[in-house]
C-alpha positions in Angstrom: 41.5 2.7 -4.8 41.9 3.7 -8.2 39.2 1.5 -10.5 40.0 1.4 -14.4 36.6 1.1 -15.7 35.0 4.6 -15.8 31.8 3.1 -16.8 32.0 0.5 -13.9 32.1 3.5 -11.4 29.5 5.8 -13.1 27.1 2.2 -12.9 28.3 2.2 -9.4 27.0 5.6 -8.8 23.5 5.3 -10.8 22.8 1.8 -8.9 23.8 3.5 -5.4 20.9 6.3 -5.7 18.6 3.5 -7.2 19.3 0.8 -4.7 20.6 2.6 -1.3 20.0 0.4 1.3 17.3 1.2 4.4 18.9 0.8 8.4 15.2 0.9 9.4 15.4 -1.1 12.5 13.3 -4.2 12.6 11.6 -4.1 15.5 8.3 -6.4 16.7 6.5 -7.8 13.7 3.5 -9.0 13.3 4.2 -11.7 10.8 0.8 -12.8 9.9 -0.5 -9.1 9.7 2.5 -8.2 7.3 1.6 -11.4 5.2 -2.0 -9.9 5.0 -0.9 -6.7 3.8 1.1 -8.0 1.1 -1.6 -10.4 -0.4 -4.1 -7.5 -0.2 -1.9 -5.3 -1.9 -1.6 -8.1 -4.6 -5.3 -8.1 -5.1 -5.4 -4.3 -5.2 -2.8 -3.9 -8.0 -4.9 -6.0 -10.3 -7.8 -2.9 -9.7 -5.2 -0.3 -10.1 -3.6 -1.9 -12.9 -6.8 -2.0 -15.4 -6.8 2.3 -14.6 -3.9 2.5 -17.1 -5.1 0.1 -19.4 -5.9 2.2 -22.5 -8.2 1.2 -26.0 -5.6 0.1 -27.5 -4.8 -2.5 -25.0 -1.5 -0.5 -24.1 -0.5 0.6 -20.4 0.4 3.8 -19.3 3.1 4.9 -16.9 2.4 5.1 -13.2 1.9 8.5 -12.2 4.8 8.8 -9.5 7.4 9.6 -11.7 5.2 12.9 -12.2 5.4 15.2 -9.2 2.0 16.0 -7.4 -0.1 19.4 -7.4 -2.2 20.9 -5.4 -4.3 21.9 -7.9 -5.1 19.1 -9.4 -5.4 17.4 -6.0 -7.7 19.7 -4.8 -10.0 19.5 -7.9 -9.7 15.8 -8.5 -10.5 15.1 -4.9 -13.5 17.6 -5.1 -14.8 15.5 -7.7 -14.1 12.4 -6.1 -16.5 13.2 -3.2 -19.3 14.9 -5.5 -19.7 11.8 -7.1 -19.3 9.3 -3.9 -16.6 7.6 -5.1 -14.3 6.2 -2.3 -10.8 7.0 -2.9 -7.6 7.5 -0.4 -7.0 10.7 0.7 -3.6 12.6 1.3 -1.9 12.6 4.8 -0.5 16.1 5.8 2.9 16.8 5.9 5.0 20.1 6.5 6.9 19.4 3.1 3.3 20.0 0.9 4.5 23.7 1.9 7.7 23.2 -0.4 5.4 23.8 -3.4 3.8 27.0 -1.6 3.2 30.2 -4.0 0.4 31.7 -3.2 -2.4 32.2 -1.0 -4.2 30.4 -3.3 -1.8 27.4 -2.6 -2.7 27.7 1.0 -6.3 27.5 0.8 -5.5 24.1 -1.8 -3.4 23.0 1.3 -6.1 23.7 4.0 -9.1 22.1 1.8 -7.3 18.8 0.6 -5.8 18.4 4.1 -8.8 19.3 6.5 -9.3 15.7 8.2 -5.6 15.6 9.2 -4.7 18.9 10.1 -3.0 18.6 13.8 -2.2 21.8 15.6 0.8 22.5 14.7 -0.2 22.3 11.0 -3.3 24.8 11.6 -0.6 27.2 13.3 1.9 27.3 10.3 -1.2 27.9 8.0 -2.4 30.5 10.2 1.4 32.4 9.9 1.6 31.8 6.4 -2.2 33.9 5.6 -1.3 36.7 8.4 2.1 37.2 6.7 0.1 38.3 3.2 -2.1 40.7 5.2 -2.1 44.4 4.7 -3.1 47.2 7.2 -5.2 49.0 5.2 -7.5 45.8 5.9 -6.9 43.3 2.9 -4.8 40.2 2.1 -2.2 39.9 -1.0 -1.8 37.1 -3.0 2.0 36.7 -1.9 4.9 38.4 -1.2 6.1 39.8 -4.3 2.1 41.6 -5.2 3.4 45.4 -5.3 0.2 46.6 -6.4 -0.6 50.2 -5.0 -4.5 50.3 -6.9 -6.1 48.6 -4.3 -9.9 49.7 -4.9 -9.0 48.8 -8.5 -7.6 45.8 -8.6 -10.1 42.6 -8.6 -7.2 40.2 -7.3 -7.1 41.7 -4.2 -10.6 41.1 -3.6 -9.9 37.6 -4.4 -7.0 37.1 -1.9 -9.2 38.8 0.9 -12.0 36.0 0.1 -9.5 33.6 0.2 -8.0 34.5 3.5 -11.4 34.4 5.4 -11.7 31.5 3.9 -8.6 29.8 5.1 -9.3 31.0 8.8 -12.8 29.8 8.8 -11.9 26.6 7.6 -9.2 26.2 10.1 -11.4 27.5 13.3 -9.3 30.2 13.9 -10.3 33.5 15.2 -9.6 36.7 13.4 -10.5 40.5 14.0 -12.1 40.9 10.9 -13.2 44.6 11.3 -10.4 46.3 9.5 -11.6 43.5 6.6 -14.8 44.6 6.9 -14.1 48.6 6.8 -11.9 47.7 3.7 -14.6 45.5 1.8 -17.0 48.5 2.7 -14.8 51.1 0.9 -14.4 48.8 -1.9 -16.1 50.5 -5.1 -18.1 47.7 -6.8 -21.2 50.4 -8.0 -23.5 47.7 -8.3 -26.5 50.5 -8.4 -25.0 51.6 -11.4 -24.7 48.7 -13.6 -27.0 48.3 -16.4 -25.3 46.4 -18.6 -22.9 44.0 -16.5 -20.4 41.7 -18.7 -19.5 38.4 -17.6 -16.1 39.2 -15.9 -17.9 41.9 -13.4 -20.0 38.9 -12.1 -17.0 36.9 -11.3 -16.2 40.1 -9.3 -20.0 40.1 -7.6 -19.6 36.6 -7.0 -16.2 37.2 -4.7 -17.7 40.4 -3.3 -21.1 38.7 -2.3 -19.2 35.7 -0.6 -16.8 37.6 1.3 -19.9 39.8 2.4 -21.2 36.5 3.9 -18.2 35.5 5.7 -17.9 38.5 7.6 -21.6 38.8 8.2 -22.3 42.2 5.7 -26.0 42.9 4.1 -26.5 40.8 0.8 -29.7 42.1 0.4 -28.4 44.8 -2.2 -26.1 41.8 -4.2 -28.9 39.4 -4.2 -31.4 41.6 -6.0 -28.9 42.3 -8.4 -28.2 38.7 -9.3 -31.8 38.1 -9.5 -32.4 41.2 -11.9 -29.5 40.2 -14.2 -29.1 36.3 -14.2 -30.7 36.2 -17.2 -28.6 38.3 -19.2 -25.7 36.0 -17.8 -26.9 33.2 -19.0 -27.7 34.3 -22.7 -24.2 36.0 -22.9 -22.8 32.0 -21.2 -24.3 30.5 -24.3 -22.7 32.8 -26.6 -19.5 31.4 -25.0 -20.2 27.7 -25.9 -17.0 25.3 -26.9 -14.5 28.6 -25.3 -12.1 28.0 -22.6 -13.7 31.0 -21.0 -17.4 29.0 -21.1 -15.7 26.6 -18.5 -15.3 29.7 -16.0 -18.1 31.7 -16.7 -20.0 28.4 -15.7 -18.5 27.7 -12.3 -19.9 31.5 -11.7 -23.2 30.8 -13.1 -23.4 27.2 -10.8 -22.3 29.4 -7.7 -24.8 31.9 -8.6 -27.8 29.6 -9.0 -27.0 27.7 -5.8 -26.7 31.2 -3.7 -30.4 32.0 -5.3 -31.2 28.9 -3.9 -32.4 27.9 -7.4 -31.2 24.7 -9.3 -30.1 24.9 -12.5 -33.2 24.6 -15.0 -31.3 24.3 -18.5 -33.0 22.3 -20.9 -31.6 18.4 -20.5 -31.2 18.4 -24.3 -28.7 21.4 -24.0 -26.7 20.0 -20.7 -26.1 16.7 -23.2 -24.9 19.1 -25.6 -22.3 20.4 -23.8 -21.6 17.2 -22.4 -20.9 15.6 -26.1 -18.9 19.3 -27.1 -16.4 19.2 -24.0 -16.2 15.4 -23.3 -12.8 13.7 -24.2 -12.3 10.0 -25.4 -9.9 8.7 -23.0 -12.9 9.7 -19.9 -13.0 13.5 -18.2 -13.9 16.8 -19.6 -11.9 19.4 -21.8 -11.1 23.1 -20.7 -12.2 23.8 -24.7 -13.5 21.9 -27.0 -10.7 22.2 -28.7 -8.1 21.1 -25.7 -7.1 18.3 -23.4 -8.4 18.0 -19.9 -7.4 19.0 -16.4 -9.3 18.6 -13.1 -11.0 21.9 -12.9 -13.6 21.1 -16.3 -13.5 17.4 -14.8 -15.4 18.6 -11.2 -17.3 21.5 -13.1 -19.2 19.3 -15.7 -19.7 16.7 -13.3 -21.0 19.2 -11.1 -23.4 20.6 -14.1 -24.5 16.6 -15.0 -24.8 15.0 -11.5 -28.5 16.0 -10.8 -29.4 17.0 -14.2 -28.7 14.2 -16.8 -28.3 9.8 -16.5 -24.3 9.6 -16.7 -22.3 7.0 -16.4 -19.2 8.4 -14.9 -17.2 5.5 -14.3 -14.6 6.2 -17.2 -14.6 9.7 -15.6 -13.9 8.1 -12.6 -11.2 5.8 -14.2 -9.2 8.8 -15.9 -9.2 10.5 -12.6 -8.1 8.2 -10.4 -5.1 6.9 -12.5 -3.5 10.5 -11.7 -3.1 9.9 -8.3 0.2 8.8 -7.2 1.2 6.2 -4.0 1.1 9.3 -1.6 -2.3 10.0 -3.0 -1.6 13.3 -4.1 -2.8 13.9 -7.7 -0.6 14.9 -10.9 -1.9 17.0 -13.9 -4.1 15.1 -16.0 -1.8 14.2 -18.5 -1.4 10.2 -18.8 -2.9 9.0 -22.3 -0.6 7.4 -24.7 0.8 3.5 -23.4 4.4 3.0 -23.6 6.0 -0.5 -24.2 7.9 -0.7 -21.1 4.7 0.3 -19.1 2.8 -2.2 -21.0 5.4 -4.8 -21.0 5.6 -4.8 -17.1 1.6 -4.1 -16.7 1.1 -7.5 -18.1 3.7 -9.3 -16.7 2.3 -8.9 -13.4 -1.2 -9.8 -14.5 0.1 -12.9 -15.6 2.4 -13.5 -12.0 -1.6 -12.4 -10.0 -3.0 -15.5 -12.2 -5.2 -13.0 -14.4 -6.2 -14.4 -17.9 -4.7 -11.8 -20.5 -4.5 -14.2 -24.0 -7.3 -12.2 -25.3 -5.9 -8.4 -24.5 -2.5 -9.2 -24.8 -3.5 -10.7 -28.6 -5.0 -7.5 -29.3 -2.4 -5.3 -27.9 0.0 -7.0 -30.1 -2.5 -7.0 -33.2 -3.1 -3.3 -32.6 0.5 -1.6 -32.0 2.9 -3.8 -34.6 5.1 -0.6 -34.7 6.5 -1.6 -31.7 7.6 -5.3 -32.6 11.6 -4.0 -32.9 11.3 -3.6 -29.4 12.5 -7.1 -27.6 9.8 -6.4 -25.2 6.8 -6.5 -27.6 8.7 -9.7 -29.2 8.6 -11.3 -25.8 4.8 -10.3 -25.3 3.8 -11.4 -29.2 5.6 -14.9 -28.4 2.9 -15.3 -25.4 0.1 -14.3 -27.8 0.2 -14.2 -31.5 3.8 -15.8 -32.4 4.2 -13.8 -34.7 7.5 -12.4 -35.0 9.9 -14.9 -37.1 12.3 -17.0 -35.7 15.1 -15.9 -38.0 14.2 -12.3 -36.8 15.2 -13.4 -33.2 18.2 -15.1 -34.2 19.4 -11.4 -35.6 18.8 -9.8 -32.4 20.9 -12.8 -30.8 23.6 -12.3 -33.5 24.2 -8.5 -32.8 24.0 -8.6 -28.8 26.6 -11.8 -28.9 29.1 -8.6 -30.3 28.2 -6.1 -28.2 30.1 -5.3 -24.8 28.0 -5.7 -21.5 28.5 -2.6 -19.6 25.1 -2.3 -17.8 22.4 -4.0 -16.1 20.3 -3.1 -18.8 22.4 -5.1 -21.4 22.3 -8.0 -18.9 18.3 -7.6 -18.6 18.2 -7.4 -22.8 20.0 -10.6 -22.9 18.0 -12.7 -19.9 14.8 -11.4 -22.2 16.1 -13.0 -25.6 17.1 -15.8 -23.8 13.6 -16.2 -22.2 11.9 -15.9 -25.7 14.4 -18.4 -26.8 13.3 -20.8 -24.7 9.8 -20.1 -24.9 9.9 -20.5 -28.7 12.4 -23.6 -28.5 14.9 -22.0 -30.3 18.4 -23.1 -29.9 21.2 -20.7 -30.7 24.6 -21.8 -32.3 27.6 -22.6 -30.4 29.5 -19.5 -31.4 26.9 -17.2 -30.2 26.4 -19.2 -27.1 30.2 -19.0 -26.5 30.8 -15.6 -27.6 27.4 -14.4 -24.7 28.9 -16.6 -22.5 32.5 -15.0 -23.0 31.0 -11.6 -22.5 29.2 -12.6 -19.5 31.9 -14.4 -18.1 34.3 -11.3 -18.4 31.9 -8.5 -16.8 30.9 -11.1 -13.8 34.9 -11.6 -13.5 35.1 -7.8 -13.7 32.3 -7.4 -10.6 33.4 -10.2 -8.2 37.1 -8.9 -8.4 36.1 -5.7 -6.5 37.2 -5.6 -2.6 35.6 -2.3 -2.4 32.7 -3.7 -0.1 30.6 -0.6 -0.7 30.6 -1.2 -4.3 30.5 -4.8 -4.6 26.9 -4.3 -2.8 25.5 -1.6 -5.3 26.7 -4.3 -8.0 25.2 -7.0 -6.6 21.8 -6.7 -8.5 23.9 -7.0 -11.6 26.1 -10.0 -10.2 23.1 -11.6 -9.9 21.7 -10.8 -13.3 24.7 -12.0 -15.3 24.8 -15.4 -13.4 21.3 -15.8 -14.1 21.8 -15.0 -17.7 25.1 -17.2 -17.8 23.3 -20.2 -16.3 20.3 -20.4 -18.7 23.5 -20.3 -21.4 23.7 -24.3 -20.1 27.1 -23.2 -19.4 29.1 -25.3 -17.0 31.6 -23.4 -15.0 32.6 -25.1 -12.1 33.9 -21.4 -10.7 30.5 -19.6 -12.0 28.7 -22.6 -9.9 30.7 -21.8 -7.1 30.5 -18.6 -7.1 26.8 -18.8 -7.7 26.5 -20.9 -3.9 28.6 -18.5 -2.9 26.4 -15.0 -2.7 23.3 -17.2 -2.9 24.0 -18.0 0.8 23.6 -14.2 1.4 20.2 -13.1 0.8 19.8 -9.4 0.7 16.3 -7.8 2.3 16.8 -4.1 1.8 15.0 -3.4 -1.3 13.0 -5.0 -4.2 15.4 -4.4 -6.7 18.5 -6.4 -5.6 15.8 -8.7 -4.0 14.0 -9.6 -7.5 17.6 -10.5 -8.9 18.7 -12.7 -6.2 15.1 -14.4 -6.2 15.5 -14.9 -9.9 18.9 -16.6 -10.1 17.5 -18.8 -6.8 15.2 -19.7 -9.5 17.4 -20.4 -12.1 19.9 -22.0 -9.7 17.7 -24.5 -8.6 16.9 -25.9 -12.3 20.4 -25.9 -13.4 23.0 -26.5 -10.4 22.6 -28.2 -7.1 21.7 -25.7 -4.7 19.9 -28.1 -2.1 22.3 -26.4 0.9 20.8 -23.2 0.0 17.0 -23.2 0.6 15.2 -19.9 -0.2 14.1 -18.5 3.3 10.5 -17.5 3.7 12.2 -14.6 6.6 10.7 -12.2 8.8 12.9 -9.6 7.3 11.7 -10.2 3.8 8.1 -10.2 4.6 8.7 -7.3 6.7 10.8 -5.4 3.9 7.7 -6.3 1.3 5.0 -5.3 3.7 7.2 -1.5 4.5 6.9 -1.5 0.3 3.3 -2.3 -0.2 1.2 1.1 -0.5 -2.7 1.5 0.6 -3.5 2.4 -2.9 -2.3 -1.2 -4.5 1.3 -0.7 -5.3 5.1 -1.9 -4.4 7.6 0.4 -4.1 11.6 -0.3 -4.6 12.5 0.2 -0.8 10.9 1.4 2.5 9.1 4.6 2.7 9.7 5.2 -0.8 7.0 6.9 -2.8 8.3 6.3 -6.4 6.7 3.6 -8.0 6.8 2.2 -11.6 5.3 -0.8 -13.6 8.5 -2.3 -12.6 8.2 -1.8 -8.7 5.0 -3.3 -9.0 6.1 -6.4 -10.9 9.4 -7.0 -8.8 6.9 -6.8 -5.7 4.5 -9.2 -7.0 7.1 -11.7 -8.6 8.9 -12.2 -4.8 6.2 -12.1 -2.9 4.7 -15.1 -5.6 8.1 -17.0 -5.2 7.8 -16.7 -1.2 4.6 -18.0 -1.3 5.3 -21.0 -3.4 8.5 -22.0 -1.9 7.2 -21.9 1.3 4.4 -23.9 -0.4 7.2 -26.7 -1.3 8.4 -26.6 2.4 5.1 -27.4 4.1 4.4 -30.4 2.2 
């Protein structure tokens, strides 16, 4: 079949990717439980959204568009466990091994999923670590590691220490005899070290902990640490403000623990350290000049947890805002708000019945640089109402001259019409006719598609275009008939298509007679919403989808509310 419109083909392919339907069968559904899950998710969303609110009352995007990583997840969970913060932990799947590059990655996996590892996973971990074993008695970092200088290579000490930690963590028996022999031959030269530098202490710490793991004598090492710890402290304070300070502080704190002592550094000094590395948005930086990441957050929190009084609430908020829907964490990069996230966050809060008048006014006041955005104009129309009517009419004129070729074009028209309705602005007849003609042309093009797959992929855009047409109050018998026709078959596959169906149903209820097409509070739709709801307080677009956004959250809450209202109406 030939399709003349190339743009339409591209649009179809994009939409097919976004809204591909799920064939998951609906088995025995506990409707009451599903409804409870939906409303629980709505309650959680409010708390979750506020994690992403910035000081200027804008909102940052949700982290699900960014891949999670093992490093960030490990140290984030270490921090949350340190401060006894309730959190959602990731569930193990073999897919996490797709990101494995080194033995350290395997260590992260073992620690992150330690409570969810089954026998199959443990065997997989064991095999991957054992593949890194060298017959000389040590483990390499990864299979590409080619170093031949065994005794002089500190990386081998680290990788061997890591391997032994993993084996003990997964409770697998292992013959450590060859490792003991290699370690005993490792020339650490403790007896002859008079003025050890800080990097040497890192080596000593790994050597000591590996000896502990292998039940080797550590008395000589302990004496060395006790004799030299004061020198280490002096060198450490000389690095204050640098990146190296963070890593060496971690070593120092661990050494102190092994000596059975507490950190007795002056509380004033600790407070000054905290001030130097603390960042405004919460958390701690990797240096006094750099942005943060999970390691310093954990290290500095551990330093101050039992030392000084400290409010961890902002830090915890900062950490949790980087957790994905699959409970993994992304690198600590989310900070600045964006208009898209802000717009849908506020819409969601409104749908949840939250009074946001004060926050919204503050946002509009602090973010006037966004005033050219229709989304900002809409938010402004709900609060300060500073945008001039003439400015809005200029946008109407501009949109009326443009061809509609995508769902984004239609969404701009829908948003603009909503703004006009809220501000009681009447569009001149000539502009109304232009918009209607453009919408009608697009609707005709879509409805003429004979291919069921293409028509299905375009159904959301068809719902949206028809909604915009009805909002213009243009009475058209053929359009009204088409609306009634497509409303008789409600989609139940994903939030994307259902949301636009619900909007059309809502608008059509006011504009034309659709009394014979009641909105169904159906088991299938409840099941879909329940399966799109996550434990963190998010809605995804479709079943088992970890792609979460402010948009999908809003769609889920909007649909849930409409279902509830329609059900309430029917029960009267």
